C-alpha positions, 0 to 999 in steps of 0.5 A: 498545465505547462511544462518547460520542455520542447519534446513529447509533452502533454499540454492539458488534461480534460476531464470526462465530465459528460460520462458517468465515471464512478470516481467523480466524473473522472476528476483527478486529485492534485497528484493525478494532475501532476502525473505528466510532469515527472515524465518529462523531468531530467531524472528519467532513465532513457537508455539501458545502463551497466554499473561501473561502480556504486552510483556510476553507470555507462550506457549500453545497448538493449541487446547487451542489457537483455543478454546480461539479465538473461545470463544472470537469471538463468545461471541462478535458476539453474544452480539454485532458484531460491537465490532469486528474489523478485520485488514489485512496486505499487504503480506498475500495470496489472499486465507487467505485474502478472508477467513479472511473477510469471517470469519468477515462477517459470524460473523455479522460485516463489520469492515474489512480493511487493511493497503493498504487502506491508499495508494493503496486503494486510487487508487482503490477507484478512479478507481472504481468511474471513471470506469477506469479499461480499462486504467489500464496498464501492464508491457509490456505496459511500453516496448512499451511506447514512454512517461513514467511519474513516479509520486511520486514513488522512483523506485531506492529505492523500485522498482529496477526491474521496474526501469530497465524496464523503463531504457530499454524503455528509451534506445529504445527512450521513454521519461521519466518524474519524478515528486518527490520533492526529488532528488535521484537515480531515477532522473538519468533516467529522461529527466525531473525532476519536483520537486513540493512542497509536497501536490501540485501535484494536481495543477501541474496535473491540470496545465498540463491539462490546457495547453493541453486543450488550445492547442487543444480544442478536449482535452476539448471536452470530459470533463464535464462542471464542470471539464472543469471550474476547469481546466481553473482556473489553467493555468501553470503560476498559477501552477508555483506559487502554486507548484514551478515548472516553467511554461516553464517546465509545458508547456514542459511536456504538449508538450511531452504528445501532441507528445506521442501516447503510453504514460503511467503514473505510480504513487506511495504513493507520490501521494496517501498518501497526503491530496490531494491524492484522488483528484490527482489520479482522476486528473491523471486518467482524464489526461489519459482519454483526452490524450489516455494514460494508468496508472499503480498505484504502490502498496506498498507491494507484495499483496496490490492489491490482498487483496483489490480484496479479499474484505478487505474493509469495504463497499465492498465484494470480487470483489468490490461488495457493501455490500448491493448487497450480494445475491450471497455471501449469496448463496455461503456461505449458509447463510441469512442476511449478514450485508448490512451496511458498516463497520468501516474503519481502521482509525475509528477502531483505533479511538475507539469503537472496543473491540476485534481486529483480526490482520492478518499479519499487524504490526500496531504499527510500521507503524501507530501512535497511534495504540499502545494505541488503542491495549493496551486499547482493551479488547482482541487482536488476532494476526496471524503472522509469526514474533514477531513484535512490535504489537505482544507485545500487543496481548492476543493470538498469532497464528503462521502463515506460510509464503507464500512459506511455505503454498502455495497460490496466490498473485496479483501484481499491473499490476493485474497479479495473481501468484501462489506460491507453497509450498517450505518448511515446516514452523518451529515448530508448525506454520500452514498455514493461511488457515488452521488456519482460517479454524479451527477457522471457523469449531470450531465456526460451521460457514457454508461453512468453511471446508477448509484445502488447499489454492487450495480449497479457490481459487476455491471458489474465482474463482466462486464469482470473475469470472475474477479470475482463478481457481486452474487448470488455475493457479497452476503450471503456472509460468507466472500467469494469467493477469486479463482481463480489461473490454472492453471499458471505460465509462469515468465517471468523479469523483469530484476533490476537491483541497485544497491549501497547508499551506503557509509560513511554512516548510513541514516535509515529510517522507524519501524514504529509506526503507519506504515500507519494512516490519518490519522484514527487515526495519532495514537493509535498511538504517535507519538514525537519520538525517534530510535532509535540504536545503542549503537555510533553513540551512543558514537561521537557522544558521545550519551546517551539523552535528548540532542538530536541533529540528523539532516541530509538534504541541506539539511534538518534534524530535531532529535529526542531520542536513544533508545539501543537495540539494536533498530537496527543500527550505521549505522542511525537510526530515526525516525517517518515524520511527523517526516520528512515534516514537516521535510524537503522533497520535493527532499530526499526524492524517493527517500525517497518510495518508499524506507524508507531514505536517507543522512543525517548525525547530530550532537549538537545544541548549540542 
């Protein structure tokens, strides 16, 4: 690949085709192939900066930057650590995420969270509640599957390498079922495409389970009485009424599950980022319990799984240990009296009550409605990132951080495989590795057990506190990485499922698939559009033709876009790009939309 730069640029990517690397001989998707290009782009942050006013900065030295950061964190930690908030992104390394939450907790606060909590974190919570680690699948399980259900994930648009694996399994005889309200390229690989109305996925899953239990009583024998009563309320005929998926199709999918002996369910943000997301995940896990299938939650970014393992969670320490059970961490970190109380979640921090934000590799204002106002009103904002994102405009101090391949470190993909990335090039300018920056901050504040320089040192500590994680000797230099072991056996602990009916008689606005998971630095390349997909039935009712301007109203807010009539969307569902939504609508109108792909709206032809 060529990039028109003269300094420190890679020229090509070589795949490890001769090694048995589980993700398809080391093959990268289009985003992976582009990963070096932004690293030499003009929007890299190369030197520490201090804000003169909003959006205007002056370069400063590292000594001054670290002194200012240490002073602000120390002052608030001394006065009231609950005024501190730490928010991490989803593409930082395990080592930097671990140090980030350790810094927060040594300062006395558990106000630590990540953008992954809005999506992949929903799956992790359900797995923890139900003790379901034993049903977690791997990529090789896909190869041997005879039934693959893809629920709420646009594989063609976001996970093409994974889709290729599923396509090869289908060629070997596996049946593939897709559940997604929007038709796209992934539909071509499915034997069945179920298109439930947005927000009704949990009812569809319950109806499938209802058919299974009525067909074979053994399926229901493992369910507790309250879950069995719930499932009995949703026969496929009622499922059709609620979801729009025909009863005969629901029955056919259930029959496919009955015939399967090596089935797997994969789900993505189309499940987790819904009002019913937590209940739907629990229902899908329950479905795997009674049918013997496995599941694989698909994360949004390259290290969404790893940063959650590392403890970027307000009530859980690394390895998902409750904050109250902090004894081992106090010994390892040479401290006493770590805060045992849960901290504030991401949504709670953005709601107010936080004076100082420390943001690590997260572009909040681009992806979260209302974050702009929260950061603008904060007393001090520290941003540690590699790029001048939209969020950077509201920072008081900016610390230039190296990218993963400029520092080295580990990540954990969504099959829970830990992979090591070696240092491939130097970071530009005066940018430093994230581990080095956090280590310097900790040392400057005289925090105990904070003398880190290299990622390997941090990984060694991680492996001591999270025993299933490999240390440097077992991971560094191993291209295939290390797959975390699944606990033996499954306790089948059933969590509550609380379904709620979607709004009736209203059009639902949902986010489009195109580029929705791309980090801000590349999102503009992935086909952003100012159009809205609208069904022929809705267009006819509204008197709208393709190209006409339509006004989409949510609460008191309005988006004006051009209509594109398409059979890809359902009657009563209009699809727009996320960037159009978050730019036009306020946090108040989108509080539920923050964690939900769908919200009620009104549509009319725009006469302006």
